[in-house]
TORVEX-345356 format. One line per field, with one value per residue: residue number from 1; residue in one letter; x, y negated, z of N, C-alpha, C in turn. Coordinates in nm, 3 decimals. Example, Ala and Ser with C-alpha at 12.3 -4.5 7.8 and 13.67 -1.06 7.14 Angstrom:
2
i	[1:2];
aa	[A:S];
n.c1	[1.319:1.285];
n.c2	[0.569:0.225];
n.c3	[0.780:0.708];
ca.c1	[1.230:1.367];
ca.c2	[0.450:0.106];
ca.c3	[0.780:0.714];
c.c1	[1.320:1.290];
c.c2	[0.330:-0.003];
c.c3	[0.780:0.787];
END
This chain:
237
i	[1:2:3:4:5:6:7:8:9:10:11:12:13:14:15:16:17:18:19:20:21:22:23:24:25:26:27:28:29:30:31:32:33:34:35:36:37:38:39:40:41:42:43:44:45:46:47:48:49:50:51:52:53:54:55:56:57:58:59:60:61:62:63:64:65:66:67:68:69:70:71:72:73:74:75:76:77:78:79:80:81:82:83:84:85:86:87:88:89:90:91:92:93:94:95:96:97:98:99:100:101:102:103:104:105:106:107:108:109:110:111:112:113:114:115:116:117:118:119:120:121:122:123:124:125:126:127:128:129:130:131:132:133:134:135:136:137:138:139:140:141:142:143:144:145:146:147:148:149:150:151:152:153:154:155:156:157:158:159:160:161:162:163:164:165:166:167:168:169:170:171:172:173:174:175:176:177:178:179:180:181:182:183:184:185:186:187:188:189:190:191:192:193:194:195:196:197:198:199:200:201:202:203:204:205:206:207:208:209:210:211:212:213:214:215:216:217:218:219:220:221:222:223:224:225:226:227:228:229:230:231:232:233:234:235:236:237];
aa	[M:P:M:L:A:L:S:T:A:Q:A:I:G:F:T:I:G:G:I:A:I:V:L:F:F:L:G:L:R:Y:V:S:Q:G:R:Q:R:R:A:R:G:E:R:P:D:I:P:A:A:M:Q:P:G:P:V:D:Q:E:L:E:K:P:R:L:E:K:L:Q:G:W:A:L:V:S:F:L:F:L:A:I:W:I:P:I:V:W:L:N:E:P:T:A:N:K:N:Q:E:Q:Q:L:T:T:D:S:I:N:R:G:A:K:M:I:Q:L:F:S:E:T:N:I:L:G:V:G:C:I:R:C:H:G:P:D:V:G:G:G:H:N:L:F:N:G:K:I:I:T:T:P:D:L:Q:T:V:C:G:G:P:N:T:G:H:P:L:I:H:N:L:V:D:V:R:N:T:I:M:Q:G:R:P:P:T:D:M:P:S:W:S:I:R:Y:A:G:G:L:D:D:Q:Q:I:Q:D:L:V:N:Y:L:I:H:I:N:E:Q:H:V:P:F:G:K:N:V:C:I:N:P:K:A:P:G:Y:V:Q:P:V:V:A:A:Q];
n.c1	[0.087:0.069:0.235:0.080:0.140:0.197:0.168:0.361:0.193:-0.045:0.026:0.071:-0.186:-0.334:-0.212:-0.277:-0.552:-0.573:-0.477:-0.675:-0.899:-0.824:-0.804:-1.072:-1.206:-1.081:-1.177:-1.451:-1.435:-1.343:-1.557:-1.752:-1.651:-1.661:-1.937:-1.999:-1.860:-1.997:-2.243:-2.186:-2.146:-1.896:-1.643:-1.536:-1.221:-1.037:-0.764:-0.545:-0.477:-0.690:-0.908:-1.172:-1.095:-1.051:-1.306:-1.334:-1.384:-1.279:-1.013:-0.951:-1.020:-0.821:-0.604:-0.722:-0.779:-0.519:-0.412:-0.580:-0.503:-0.233:-0.277:-0.406:-0.201:-0.013:-0.158:-0.183:0.087:0.158:-0.020:0.096:0.364:0.371:0.262:0.466:0.696:0.613:0.584:0.848:0.972:1.020:1.230:1.423:1.471:1.570:1.803:1.942:1.974:2.135:2.363:2.441:2.496:2.708:2.900:2.932:3.041:3.284:3.405:3.424:3.608:3.837:3.860:3.937:4.202:4.537:4.585:4.690:4.861:4.752:4.530:4.304:4.087:4.152:4.135:4.258:4.203:4.333:4.562:4.521:4.351:4.474:4.615:4.414:4.193:4.143:4.183:4.336:4.666:4.826:5.072:5.070:5.144:5.380:5.313:5.173:4.853:4.535:4.292:3.950:3.821:3.718:3.612:3.436:3.256:2.984:2.879:2.824:2.748:2.780:3.023:3.217:3.180:3.046:2.916:2.785:2.481:2.319:2.287:2.283:2.436:2.689:2.721:2.700:2.924:3.131:3.074:3.066:3.282:3.460:3.498:3.672:3.858:4.102:3.960:3.854:3.619:3.463:3.281:3.163:2.964:3.036:3.278:3.450:3.594:3.453:3.185:2.826:2.779:3.028:3.057:2.849:2.951:3.166:3.022:2.868:3.076:3.177:2.953:2.953:3.203:3.160:2.954:3.091:3.231:3.073:2.810:2.476:2.278:2.383:2.434:2.393:2.366:2.220:2.024:1.746:1.662:1.879:2.076:2.122:2.053:1.918:1.646:1.691:1.629:1.629:1.728:2.052:2.125];
n.c2	[0.118:-0.211:-0.476:-0.739:-1.059:-1.340:-1.684:-1.932:-2.115:-1.973:-1.762:-1.896:-1.990:-1.750:-1.661:-1.860:-1.830:-1.571:-1.605:-1.778:-1.610:-1.417:-1.577:-1.652:-1.412:-1.357:-1.573:-1.510:-1.279:-1.383:-1.550:-1.359:-1.206:-1.403:-1.437:-1.188:-1.197:-1.403:-1.283:-1.087:-1.242:-1.358:-1.607:-1.843:-1.813:-2.052:-2.275:-2.352:-2.620:-2.744:-2.682:-2.770:-2.981:-2.928:-3.019:-3.315:-3.238:-2.980:-3.037:-3.200:-3.050:-2.840:-3.007:-3.156:-2.952:-2.873:-3.104:-3.114:-2.879:-2.932:-3.145:-3.016:-2.845:-3.038:-3.158:-2.944:-2.905:-3.149:-3.132:-2.935:-3.011:-3.271:-3.236:-3.065:-3.228:-3.428:-3.287:-3.216:-3.454:-3.577:-3.410:-3.448:-3.723:-3.728:-3.574:-3.738:-3.966:-3.863:-3.803:-4.056:-4.173:-4.012:-4.078:-4.346:-4.325:-4.204:-4.408:-4.597:-4.467:-4.497:-4.771:-4.849:-4.793:-4.904:-5.139:-5.035:-4.929:-4.687:-4.691:-4.892:-4.983:-5.038:-5.212:-5.242:-5.190:-5.029:-5.156:-5.309:-5.156:-4.913:-4.599:-4.403:-4.553:-4.563:-4.759:-4.940:-5.043:-5.219:-5.312:-5.617:-5.847:-5.907:-5.918:-5.770:-5.644:-5.580:-5.360:-5.250:-4.913:-4.777:-4.533:-4.472:-4.675:-4.678:-4.582:-4.788:-4.960:-4.724:-4.615:-4.799:-5.034:-5.305:-5.510:-5.403:-5.289:-5.176:-5.070:-5.297:-5.479:-5.370:-5.404:-5.685:-5.765:-5.682:-5.836:-6.107:-6.133:-6.182:-6.435:-6.568:-6.375:-6.161:-6.050:-6.097:-6.260:-6.060:-6.064:-6.210:-6.385:-6.516:-6.651:-6.445:-6.166:-5.949:-5.791:-5.725:-5.452:-5.336:-5.395:-5.235:-4.986:-4.963:-4.963:-4.728:-4.543:-4.575:-4.494:-4.229:-4.125:-4.175:-4.005:-3.775:-3.819:-3.938:-3.836:-3.759:-3.835:-4.060:-4.236:-4.540:-4.634:-4.463:-4.358:-4.465:-4.415:-4.398:-4.471:-4.812:-4.905:-5.166:-5.317:-5.472:-5.815:-5.966:-5.830:-5.801:-5.995];
n.c3	[0.000:-0.091:0.082:0.260:0.188:0.390:0.433:0.614:0.745:0.751:0.915:1.157:1.200:1.230:1.467:1.658:1.653:1.753:2.014:2.112:2.103:2.293:2.527:2.544:2.603:2.850:3.001:3.002:3.157:3.403:3.478:3.504:3.719:3.916:3.946:4.048:4.296:4.426:4.440:4.623:4.844:4.888:4.928:4.688:4.521:4.608:4.576:4.856:4.883:4.770:4.915:5.146:5.427:5.789:6.027:6.240:6.507:6.521:6.487:6.712:6.938:7.009:7.086:7.292:7.477:7.533:7.658:7.880:8.005:8.074:8.245:8.456:8.542:8.627:8.834:9.016:9.073:9.201:9.415:9.565:9.593:9.715:9.987:10.083:10.072:10.246:10.488:10.525:10.559:10.824:10.922:10.724:10.751:11.012:10.985:10.807:10.964:11.169:11.021:10.934:11.181:11.266:11.070:11.137:11.395:11.332:11.187:11.392:11.557:11.409:11.409:11.667:11.670:11.573:11.308:10.987:10.684:10.625:10.776:10.734:10.866:11.120:11.429:11.671:11.947:12.124:12.200:12.425:12.588:12.613:12.485:12.475:12.518:12.787:12.971:13.248:13.352:13.115:12.871:12.704:12.462:12.595:12.863:13.156:13.168:13.315:13.224:13.166:13.188:12.900:12.844:13.039:13.049:13.003:13.230:13.392:13.695:13.832:13.767:13.823:13.672:13.719:13.580:13.371:13.269:13.085:12.738:12.582:12.726:12.689:12.411:12.392:12.536:12.370:12.145:12.236:12.403:12.715:12.892:13.181:13.110:12.943:12.740:12.422:12.195:11.948:11.745:11.440:11.487:11.711:11.673:11.619:11.434:11.328:11.154:11.190:11.141:11.188:11.460:11.556:11.486:11.664:11.905:11.877:11.877:12.137:12.286:12.213:12.316:12.583:12.649:12.689:12.921:13.112:13.313:13.204:13.383:13.504:13.305:13.179:12.925:12.764:12.920:13.064:13.322:13.480:13.772:13.848:13.601:13.404:13.257:12.947:12.876:12.636:12.337:12.189:11.904];
ca.c1	[0.000:0.153:0.227:0.011:0.231:0.132:0.250:0.390:0.075:-0.143:0.073:0.045:-0.330:-0.375:-0.160:-0.359:-0.683:-0.565:-0.465:-0.805:-0.988:-0.781:-0.845:-1.217:-1.245:-1.036:-1.271:-1.573:-1.410:-1.334:-1.692:-1.825:-1.603:-1.712:-2.076:-2.001:-1.820:-2.107:-2.348:-2.145:-2.131:-1.758:-1.609:-1.453:-1.077:-0.996:-0.631:-0.550:-0.470:-0.817:-1.015:-1.210:-1.022:-1.132:-1.376:-1.264:-1.398:-1.185:-0.879:-0.934:-1.041:-0.696:-0.526:-0.790:-0.758:-0.379:-0.396:-0.648:-0.421:-0.118:-0.328:-0.432:-0.070:0.044:-0.233:-0.146:0.225:0.156:-0.093:0.187:0.490:0.355:0.260:0.597:0.784:0.563:0.618:0.992:1.025:1.083:1.358:1.518:1.509:1.654:1.935:2.009:2.013:2.248:2.481:2.483:2.557:2.839:2.990:2.960:3.134:3.416:3.464:3.460:3.731:3.950:3.869:4.008:4.345:4.605:4.575:4.806:4.829:4.669:4.410:4.268:3.976:4.203:4.121:4.364:4.156:4.425:4.671:4.489:4.282:4.552:4.606:4.287:4.101:4.111:4.205:4.450:4.765:4.889:5.156:5.016:5.211:5.487:5.265:5.092:4.713:4.451:4.172:3.857:3.819:3.606:3.557:3.330:3.187:2.839:2.835:2.782:2.788:2.810:3.162:3.306:3.157:2.930:2.848:2.720:2.357:2.249:2.364:2.293:2.551:2.810:2.730:2.726:3.063:3.217:3.045:3.093:3.401:3.430:3.582:3.804:3.950:4.171:3.869:3.808:3.500:3.497:3.177:3.167:2.864:3.098:3.415:3.532:3.623:3.382:3.043:2.734:2.798:3.152:3.026:2.769:3.040:3.238:2.925:2.837:3.192:3.182:2.846:2.996:3.306:3.106:2.875:3.184:3.293:2.972:2.691:2.355:2.204:2.444:2.468:2.295:2.355:2.123:1.927:1.683:1.637:2.006:2.092:2.189:2.001:1.831:1.584:1.735:1.522:1.636:1.834:2.150:2.091];
ca.c2	[0.000:-0.331:-0.560:-0.867:-1.169:-1.454:-1.804:-1.976:-2.179:-1.869:-1.688:-1.978:-1.993:-1.623:-1.653:-1.946:-1.767:-1.456:-1.655:-1.831:-1.496:-1.357:-1.667:-1.648:-1.291:-1.371:-1.661:-1.434:-1.186:-1.461:-1.592:-1.239:-1.172:-1.503:-1.405:-1.070:-1.237:-1.478:-1.188:-1.016:-1.339:-1.397:-1.744:-1.848:-1.820:-2.190:-2.300:-2.414:-2.765:-2.796:-2.645:-2.879:-2.983:-2.904:-3.136:-3.381:-3.161:-2.868:-3.091:-3.259:-2.954:-2.782:-3.110:-3.188:-2.840:-2.876:-3.212:-3.074:-2.777:-2.996:-3.223:-2.923:-2.802:-3.152:-3.175:-2.836:-2.930:-3.256:-3.086:-2.851:-3.080:-3.384:-3.189:-3.011:-3.342:-3.497:-3.206:-3.211:-3.590:-3.602:-3.341:-3.514:-3.851:-3.700:-3.532:-3.855:-4.052:-3.800:-3.817:-4.196:-4.196:-3.945:-4.161:-4.466:-4.286:-4.181:-4.540:-4.656:-4.402:-4.556:-4.912:-4.874:-4.775:-5.017:-5.154:-4.989:-4.900:-4.566:-4.714:-5.032:-5.020:-5.058:-5.342:-5.243:-5.190:-4.953:-5.242:-5.354:-5.054:-4.792:-4.508:-4.331:-4.656:-4.530:-4.874:-4.938:-5.151:-5.204:-5.424:-5.684:-5.975:-5.929:-5.925:-5.657:-5.680:-5.470:-5.351:-5.146:-4.782:-4.774:-4.398:-4.461:-4.803:-4.655:-4.548:-4.910:-4.968:-4.590:-4.578:-4.913:-5.143:-5.370:-5.603:-5.325:-5.229:-5.113:-5.071:-5.435:-5.540:-5.321:-5.470:-5.827:-5.782:-5.672:-5.947:-6.240:-6.135:-6.204:-6.541:-6.613:-6.263:-6.149:-5.989:-6.202:-6.235:-5.985:-6.081:-6.334:-6.475:-6.588:-6.686:-6.326:-6.126:-5.827:-5.809:-5.650:-5.308:-5.297:-5.396:-5.117:-4.869:-4.956:-4.925:-4.586:-4.465:-4.579:-4.406:-4.090:-4.079:-4.181:-3.884:-3.670:-3.852:-3.987:-3.750:-3.824:-3.895:-4.188:-4.307:-4.648:-4.665:-4.376:-4.307:-4.575:-4.376:-4.389:-4.575:-4.933:-4.948:-5.283:-5.339:-5.599:-5.909:-5.992:-5.752:-5.877:-6.011];
ca.c3	[0.000:-0.094:0.202:0.242:0.219:0.455:0.442:0.752:0.799:0.781:1.034:1.274:1.221:1.290:1.606:1.743:1.664:1.843:2.151:2.150:2.131:2.421:2.634:2.553:2.677:2.988:3.066:3.029:3.270:3.526:3.514:3.548:3.853:4.009:3.975:4.135:4.429:4.485:4.471:4.746:4.952:4.905:4.892:4.568:4.545:4.586:4.633:4.989:4.872:4.719:5.007:5.238:5.554:5.909:6.080:6.350:6.631:6.518:6.504:6.845:7.046:7.063:7.155:7.417:7.570:7.575:7.755:8.003:8.070:8.138:8.358:8.566:8.594:8.700:8.959:9.108:9.116:9.300:9.532:9.644:9.618:9.808:10.127:10.122:10.098:10.367:10.604:10.541:10.574:10.955:10.932:10.634:10.812:11.129:10.936:10.751:11.075:11.236:10.936:10.939:11.313:11.264:10.990:11.214:11.502:11.271:11.157:11.519:11.605:11.337:11.442:11.794:11.646:11.513:11.163:10.911:10.544:10.620:10.857:10.709:10.954:11.255:11.497:11.771:12.086:12.208:12.247:12.561:12.667:12.621:12.369:12.474:12.568:12.925:13.058:13.338:13.339:12.984:12.827:12.586:12.438:12.692:13.002:13.201:13.192:13.364:13.140:13.212:13.122:12.806:12.840:13.141:13.058:13.004:13.365:13.460:13.836:13.884:13.737:13.842:13.575:13.781:13.490:13.264:13.318:12.972:12.613:12.534:12.794:12.621:12.280:12.412:12.581:12.251:12.055:12.293:12.488:12.857:12.953:13.135:13.102:12.814:12.643:12.330:12.114:11.827:11.644:11.361:11.545:11.822:11.633:11.604:11.296:11.289:11.121:11.276:11.123:11.258:11.603:11.584:11.478:11.792:12.009:11.859:11.920:12.284:12.335:12.188:12.410:12.719:12.672:12.730:13.049:13.207:13.313:13.152:13.493:13.543:13.182:13.159:12.783:12.698:13.017:13.139:13.460:13.552:13.875:13.800:13.471:13.406:13.126:12.889:12.846:12.492:12.277:12.113:11.762];
c.c1	[0.090:0.128:0.164:0.105:0.153:0.229:0.271:0.268:-0.031:-0.102:0.046:-0.102:-0.381:-0.330:-0.246:-0.498:-0.681:-0.557:-0.599:-0.902:-0.954:-0.826:-0.996:-1.263:-1.198:-1.129:-1.401:-1.554:-1.406:-1.473:-1.771:-1.783:-1.654:-1.857:-2.087:-1.962:-1.932:-2.222:-2.316:-2.127:-1.988:-1.737:-1.522:-1.306:-1.027:-0.858:-0.642:-0.551:-0.602:-0.934:-1.049:-1.137:-1.113:-1.197:-1.299:-1.271:-1.300:-1.041:-0.854:-0.945:-0.912:-0.612:-0.588:-0.769:-0.614:-0.355:-0.463:-0.566:-0.301:-0.161:-0.353:-0.301:-0.007:-0.026:-0.194:-0.004:0.228:0.086:-0.005:0.310:0.476:0.345:0.394:0.693:0.743:0.599:0.768:1.054:1.085:1.218:1.463:1.565:1.602:1.795:2.013:2.058:2.134:2.376:2.532:2.550:2.696:2.940:3.028:3.060:3.275:3.484:3.507:3.589:3.854:3.969:3.947:4.159:4.404:4.585:4.704:4.763:4.739:4.542:4.370:4.151:4.025:4.186:4.225:4.318:4.256:4.541:4.647:4.436:4.355:4.527:4.473:4.173:4.053:4.137:4.329:4.539:4.843:4.963:5.096:5.079:5.310:5.440:5.177:4.951:4.638:4.320:4.082:3.867:3.696:3.544:3.442:3.246:3.035:2.789:2.790:2.831:2.826:2.954:3.255:3.294:3.032:2.853:2.775:2.598:2.275:2.337:2.381:2.411:2.682:2.829:2.763:2.869:3.158:3.198:3.096:3.226:3.361:3.526:3.569:3.904:4.017:4.084:3.814:3.674:3.542:3.394:3.193:3.062:2.923:3.247:3.508:3.551:3.547:3.236:2.957:2.752:2.924:3.131:2.948:2.853:3.117:3.144:2.893:2.953:3.201:3.073:2.890:3.098:3.255:3.018:2.962:3.242:3.193:2.851:2.567:2.279:2.258:2.472:2.361:2.278:2.243:2.014:1.868:1.657:1.766:2.014:2.169:2.138:1.905:1.777:1.630:1.616:1.515:1.753:1.927:2.112:2.209];
c.c2	[-0.123:-0.416:-0.693:-0.979:-1.287:-1.572:-1.841:-2.038:-2.077:-1.792:-1.766:-1.982:-1.866:-1.611:-1.737:-1.886:-1.649:-1.499:-1.707:-1.719:-1.433:-1.444:-1.664:-1.527:-1.297:-1.464:-1.593:-1.341:-1.263:-1.505:-1.475:-1.199:-1.274:-1.477:-1.285:-1.107:-1.315:-1.387:-1.111:-1.112:-1.382:-1.540:-1.743:-1.865:-1.958:-2.210:-2.376:-2.566:-2.827:-2.760:-2.762:-2.868:-2.958:-3.033:-3.192:-3.301:-3.045:-2.916:-3.139:-3.157:-2.891:-2.884:-3.146:-3.077:-2.838:-2.983:-3.177:-2.969:-2.837:-3.083:-3.134:-2.876:-2.914:-3.172:-3.069:-2.857:-3.037:-3.214:-3.000:-2.931:-3.190:-3.337:-3.134:-3.124:-3.413:-3.419:-3.204:-3.348:-3.616:-3.535:-3.408:-3.647:-3.830:-3.659:-3.649:-3.948:-3.995:-3.815:-3.960:-4.229:-4.132:-4.026:-4.288:-4.437:-4.266:-4.313:-4.609:-4.598:-4.458:-4.703:-4.937:-4.859:-4.901:-5.020:-5.106:-4.964:-4.779:-4.581:-4.861:-5.077:-5.058:-5.201:-5.354:-5.251:-5.123:-5.039:-5.288:-5.240:-4.920:-4.697:-4.434:-4.421:-4.622:-4.643:-4.859:-5.057:-5.128:-5.331:-5.484:-5.822:-6.009:-5.939:-5.805:-5.707:-5.555:-5.472:-5.238:-5.019:-4.776:-4.634:-4.381:-4.588:-4.785:-4.606:-4.670:-4.915:-4.831:-4.550:-4.699:-5.023:-5.220:-5.465:-5.533:-5.255:-5.161:-5.126:-5.212:-5.506:-5.496:-5.395:-5.619:-5.854:-5.776:-5.794:-6.080:-6.249:-6.158:-6.309:-6.535:-6.499:-6.262:-6.084:-6.097:-6.166:-6.162:-6.007:-6.212:-6.433:-6.561:-6.610:-6.566:-6.290:-6.005:-5.858:-5.717:-5.499:-5.260:-5.296:-5.270:-4.989:-4.852:-4.910:-4.777:-4.498:-4.461:-4.491:-4.261:-4.043:-4.085:-4.061:-3.769:-3.696:-3.899:-3.895:-3.828:-3.895:-4.030:-4.278:-4.413:-4.684:-4.585:-4.325:-4.422:-4.542:-4.366:-4.498:-4.694:-4.981:-5.065:-5.303:-5.472:-5.686:-5.934:-5.913:-5.842:-5.880:-5.970];
c.c3	[0.000:0.027:0.168:0.285:0.273:0.459:0.589:0.816:0.835:0.907:1.162:1.306:1.284:1.437:1.700:1.761:1.759:1.990:2.200:2.185:2.266:2.537:2.653:2.634:2.824:3.066:3.098:3.149:3.402:3.573:3.567:3.689:3.956:4.045:4.069:4.280:4.499:4.523:4.599:4.864:4.977:4.861:4.768:4.605:4.508:4.647:4.766:4.982:4.829:4.810:5.100:5.371:5.673:5.956:6.200:6.480:6.635:6.537:6.647:6.958:7.096:7.139:7.290:7.520:7.620:7.680:7.888:8.079:8.142:8.256:8.479:8.627:8.677:8.834:9.061:9.162:9.225:9.428:9.623:9.687:9.722:9.954:10.174:10.157:10.228:10.492:10.631:10.571:10.712:10.970:10.845:10.693:10.932:11.087:10.880:10.862:11.149:11.154:10.938:11.072:11.320:11.185:11.066:11.326:11.448:11.235:11.286:11.576:11.535:11.376:11.570:11.778:11.583:11.362:11.097:10.767:10.531:10.702:10.845:10.795:11.093:11.306:11.609:11.914:12.179:12.260:12.390:12.647:12.671:12.504:12.359:12.524:12.709:13.022:13.144:13.316:13.210:12.947:12.700:12.576:12.549:12.836:13.032:13.230:13.237:13.285:13.189:13.128:13.031:12.794:12.939:13.151:13.063:13.139:13.443:13.603:13.893:13.862:13.743:13.739:13.619:13.689:13.376:13.322:13.207:12.848:12.558:12.599:12.728:12.489:12.297:12.455:12.463:12.162:12.110:12.368:12.632:12.913:13.104:13.129:12.964:12.707:12.550:12.265:11.985:11.716:11.569:11.410:11.655:11.794:11.627:11.457:11.247:11.257:11.208:11.263:11.194:11.409:11.639:11.576:11.609:11.904:11.999:11.904:12.073:12.344:12.324:12.291:12.554:12.750:12.721:12.869:13.154:13.201:13.268:13.264:13.537:13.422:13.151:13.013:12.717:12.792:13.099:13.286:13.542:13.658:13.819:13.666:13.490:13.265:13.068:12.851:12.696:12.438:12.199:11.966:11.675];
END
């Protein structure tokens, strides 16, 4: 059988026609399948980008539930944490106060020593009151002076300190000095060189060492019922 010769234009026409016929039948199949899906109650196969978005309630509900959950967790945390802190507050304050007092006593112990490169807190109480501030007859500026025993000063009249009747008397003596004796004023309030904290450090140190040498029953610094104790009228400023 002789071969049918086709021109280029005819070949292109037959090709386009064939493609059109194929697409036509594919379209009929797609429409037929869509009718079958709708008959079965199935949703059409729509691309995700073309599908309708969720409503506002669906978008807000997860976020609202998340915020409510975190609010509940925060409330439970505070309901537990606040009582724990409140119950622990007295102990924490007491521990802090004890630590501050201990630090103050340590500074006071350095203050009574001589000033040096290794002890810049030194005031030099030991020059008059002796190496252990036990008082007695000590050499100062070329002369012998008699100074009171600071280890028992809180005993007041019970330990030979007739002018000491309470802790305020001890503080005032350090701050103001005691004219006309050799005891000078140490507070900047009375032409001295120490501020209020330094004065308090010295007082705390004296209270500490007196607790070791003066029985509580005779200690007018810490025991209002001790013999010789007198209620101060106005506390030292």
